[in-house]
N, C-alpha and C positions, 0 to 999 in steps of 0.2 A: 504494500500500500504506500502510495505517495503521501507526503505531508499535506496537511490541510492549511490553506491560507484563510485570510479574513473573508474573502468572497465565498469560498467553499462553505465556511461555517454559516454565513448568511443564507446561502441556498438551503442548507440543511435545516436551519431554523424555520425558514419559510415553508418548506415541505412538511415539517412536523406540524406547523400551525394549520396548514391547508394543503393536503395532498392533491387536491384538484386544481390548484393554482396553475395556470398556463405558463408556458415558457416565456412568452412575451412579457407577462406581468412580473415574473421572477426577475427577468433581465432588467426591466425598468427599476425594480426595487434594489437590485444589487449594483446598478449602474454599469452594466456591460451590454454588449450587443446580443441579440437573440441567438446568433450562431455560437458565440463564445459561451453563453449561458447553457445552451443545449449541450455543447461538447463537455462542459464541466459537470452538468447533471448526469449525463451518460457515464462519465468516468466515476462519479460517486456511486452509481448503481453497479457498474462493472467491478469496482474494487471492493464492493461489499459494505460500503458505508451506509447504504440504504438497502434494507432487505426487501422492501415491497411497499406498496401503497394500497390501502383498502379503506372501505367505508366503516365508520363506527355506527353500528345499528343500535338504536335505543332499546335496551333489553325489555323494558316493560311494554313496549309497543308490539312486541312479538310473543308476549306471554311468558317471558323468562325474567320476572321481576325479582326473584330471590337470589342473592349472592351468598355463597357458602364457602368458607375456608375450612379445609380439613387437614389436620395434622395426622401423619401416618407414621407408625413405628413398625419396622419389619422384624421378623423373627431372627434373621441373620444379616450380617453386614459383609456380604461377599460380592464381588463383581457380578457373579451369576445371578444372585438374588436381586441386585439392583437392576440389572438388564431385563430380567423377566418382569419385574414390577413396572418399569418404565415402558416397556413394549405394550403391556396390557393397559396401563393408564392412558397412553396415547390414543387408544382405540375408543375411549369413552367420549361420546358426543357432547356431554355436558362439560367436559374439561376445557377450561380457558388457559390455565397455567399449571405447571408442575415443576417444583423446585426441590432439588436435593439440598438439604440444609444441615448445618452443624447445630448441636444442642440436644434438646429432649426428644425431638422428632427426627425421622430420616427424611421425610418429604412434607412439603406443604402443597396442597392442591387447591386451586381456585375453580369453583364450579358455578354454573348458572342453571337454575331450575325454575319451574313454575311457582312452587310454594313448598311449604314444609312437608306436605303429604307426598309430593313428587320426590323430594329429597329422601324421604323415608323409603320409598320404593327403590330408588337408586342405591341407597345404603345397603338395604337387605339383599338386593339382587346382584349388585355389582361390586360395590366398594369393599365389603368384607370378604369377598371372594377373589379379590386381586391376589396374585401370587405373593406369598410371603408375609401378608399382612397379619400382624399380631395384635395391633391396637390402633384405634382411630379416636381422634378428639375433634368434635365439630364446633365451628363458630359461625353462627348466623349473623351476617352483616346487617346492622340496624340502619346505618346511614353511610353512604359512600361520600366521603369528604373529598378525596382526590383519587381519581382512577385514571390510569394510563397517562400520566403527566408526561409532557415532552422532556427530553433530556436537556439539561442546562449546558448549552454549548457556548 
């Protein structure tokens, strides 16, 4: 990866704020030509600075208003048990995030479900059956104060 300069950082900030912003508008805001801006933006994608651009759907509008965080403890701490758990977790449609963590838990999962009853079905049918799961602890989010904030560039 090449080093980022001020203009690259401005482009990244603008894309984080509005992934639908057109190249001409970005070029105007970073004070470059459209061709230069396009070339820089393409490089940022090609070099992996930007993973992708997608819409943020309002969860409550599609019936997924409950956000749940689940701490998971596995019965063994081996590369094989981690790999098996991760592969199975990735297959869960409700999964938004899965993080291997240090501390009292092995993983934190962030899930979107319709409601508590929906989570109860998911928990009994899927979560406790994931490979190697010894214990789970569930946290229902009461209020989303900050969610998916942009990186401070």
